[in-house]
C-alpha atoms as a printed R data frame, in Angstrom:
   type eleno elety resid chain resno        x       y       z
1  ATOM     1    CA   UNK     A     1 -143.884 -22.782 285.055
2  ATOM     2    CA   UNK     A     2 -140.318 -23.413 285.821
3  ATOM     3    CA   UNK     A     3 -139.145 -24.845 289.109
4  ATOM     4    CA   UNK     A     4 -137.979 -21.457 290.275
5  ATOM     5    CA   UNK     A     5 -141.431 -19.949 289.713
6  ATOM     6    CA   UNK     A     6 -143.126 -22.809 291.605
7  ATOM     7    CA   UNK     A     7 -141.150 -21.909 294.711
8  ATOM     8    CA   UNK     A     8 -142.989 -18.614 294.900
9  ATOM     9    CA   UNK     A     9 -146.457 -19.563 293.649
10 ATOM    10    CA   UNK     A    10 -147.209 -22.842 295.463
11 ATOM    11    CA   UNK     A    11 -147.955 -23.000 299.155
12 ATOM    12    CA   UNK     A    12 -145.137 -24.580 301.100
13 ATOM    13    CA   UNK     A    13 -147.147 -26.211 303.890
14 ATOM    14    CA   UNK     A    14 -145.543 -27.634 307.001
15 ATOM    15    CA   UNK     A    15 -147.168 -31.064 307.090
16 ATOM    16    CA   UNK     A    16 -145.835 -34.375 305.855
17 ATOM    17    CA   UNK     A    17 -146.255 -35.040 302.178
18 ATOM    18    CA   UNK     A    18 -147.909 -38.321 301.134
19 ATOM    19    CA   UNK     A    19 -144.578 -39.577 299.824
20 ATOM    20    CA   UNK     A    20 -142.886 -38.898 303.161
21 ATOM    21    CA   UNK     A    21 -145.721 -40.630 305.008
22 ATOM    22    CA   UNK     A    22 -145.340 -43.725 302.817
23 ATOM    23    CA   UNK     A    23 -141.589 -43.692 303.383
24 ATOM    24    CA   UNK     A    24 -141.905 -43.475 307.166
25 ATOM    25    CA   UNK     A    25 -144.702 -46.037 307.482
26 ATOM    26    CA   UNK     A    26 -142.474 -49.177 307.765
27 ATOM    27    CA   UNK     A    27 -140.596 -47.605 310.688
28 ATOM    28    CA   UNK     A    28 -143.641 -46.425 312.625
29 ATOM    29    CA   UNK     A    29 -143.957 -49.449 314.950
30 ATOM    30    CA   UNK     A    30 -140.227 -49.655 315.622
31 ATOM    31    CA   UNK     A    31 -140.177 -45.961 316.461
32 ATOM    32    CA   UNK     A    32 -143.115 -46.387 318.849
33 ATOM    33    CA   UNK     A    33 -141.367 -49.267 320.641
34 ATOM    34    CA   UNK     A    34 -138.234 -47.162 320.908
35 ATOM    35    CA   UNK     A    35 -140.271 -44.268 322.332
36 ATOM    36    CA   UNK     A    36 -141.938 -46.550 324.871
37 ATOM    37    CA   UNK     A    37 -138.562 -47.998 325.880
38 ATOM    38    CA   UNK     A    38 -137.033 -44.558 326.381
39 ATOM    39    CA   UNK     A    39 -140.038 -43.353 328.374
40 ATOM    40    CA   UNK     A    40 -139.953 -46.478 330.556
41 ATOM    41    CA   UNK     A    41 -136.226 -46.059 331.188
42 ATOM    42    CA   UNK     A    42 -136.438 -42.366 332.091
43 ATOM    43    CA   UNK     A    43 -139.540 -42.948 334.221
44 ATOM    44    CA   UNK     A    44 -137.772 -45.769 336.041
45 ATOM    45    CA   UNK     A    45 -134.670 -43.672 336.714
46 ATOM    46    CA   UNK     A    46 -136.834 -40.787 337.959
47 ATOM    47    CA   UNK     A    47 -138.910 -43.062 340.201
48 ATOM    48    CA   UNK     A    48 -135.851 -44.816 341.614
49 ATOM    49    CA   UNK     A    49 -134.123 -41.488 342.312
50 ATOM    50    CA   UNK     A    50 -137.215 -40.040 343.961
51 ATOM    51    CA   UNK     A    51 -137.692 -43.081 346.180
52 ATOM    52    CA   UNK     A    52 -133.994 -43.228 347.118
53 ATOM    53    CA   UNK     A    53 -133.971 -39.580 348.221
54 ATOM    54    CA   UNK     A    54 -137.270 -39.973 350.069
55 ATOM    55    CA   UNK     A    55 -135.716 -42.667 352.274
56 ATOM    56    CA   UNK     A    56 -132.875 -40.432 353.472
57 ATOM    57    CA   UNK     A    57 -133.107 -39.273 357.068
58 ATOM    58    CA   UNK     A    58 -131.325 -36.018 357.821
59 ATOM    59    CA   UNK     A    59 -132.189 -35.915 361.534
60 ATOM    60    CA   UNK     A    60 -128.569 -36.624 362.486
61 ATOM    61    CA   UNK     A    61 -127.249 -33.598 360.561
62 ATOM    62    CA   UNK     A    62 -126.839 -30.572 362.861
63 ATOM    63    CA   UNK     A    63 -128.378 -27.377 361.525
64 ATOM    64    CA   UNK     A    64 -126.876 -23.988 362.334
65 ATOM    65    CA   UNK     A    65 -129.069 -21.744 364.454
66 ATOM    66    CA   UNK     A    66 -128.415 -18.788 362.162
67 ATOM    67    CA   UNK     A    67 -126.987 -18.428 358.715
68 ATOM    68    CA   UNK     A    68 -124.025 -16.106 358.222
69 ATOM    69    CA   UNK     A    69 -125.156 -12.731 356.923
70 ATOM    70    CA   UNK     A    70 -128.835 -13.333 357.738
71 ATOM    71    CA   UNK     A    71 -130.444 -11.456 360.605
72 ATOM    72    CA   UNK     A    72 -133.387 -12.960 362.444
73 ATOM    73    CA   UNK     A    73 -135.900 -10.108 362.298
74 ATOM    74    CA   UNK     A    74 -138.509 -11.934 364.382
75 ATOM    75    CA   UNK     A    75 -136.033 -12.453 367.217
76 ATOM    76    CA   UNK     A    76 -135.108  -8.749 367.185
77 ATOM    77    CA   UNK     A    77 -138.785  -7.761 367.266
78 ATOM    78    CA   UNK     A    78 -139.471 -10.054 370.216
79 ATOM    79    CA   UNK     A    79 -136.551  -8.552 372.130
80 ATOM    80    CA   UNK     A    80 -137.827  -5.009 371.461
81 ATOM    81    CA   UNK     A    81 -141.305  -5.864 372.738
82 ATOM    82    CA   UNK     A    82 -139.992  -7.267 376.023
């Protein structure tokens, strides 16, 4: 068979070939350390951000009694019942 015919007759498969696995093997540990470092960094940033926001106290910020364009239906119903 020629190379062109092999493209159509052999299964393509989506896994790693043995040659690719052998080629990637020396880099496996370095890639795992890089993955662990990236996960630790992103987890640390997320945790720090979450804890920093959790400490904020918004009790001194005045809240409007009503929002513009929003009608308080419960207040209208209470007034109708009285």
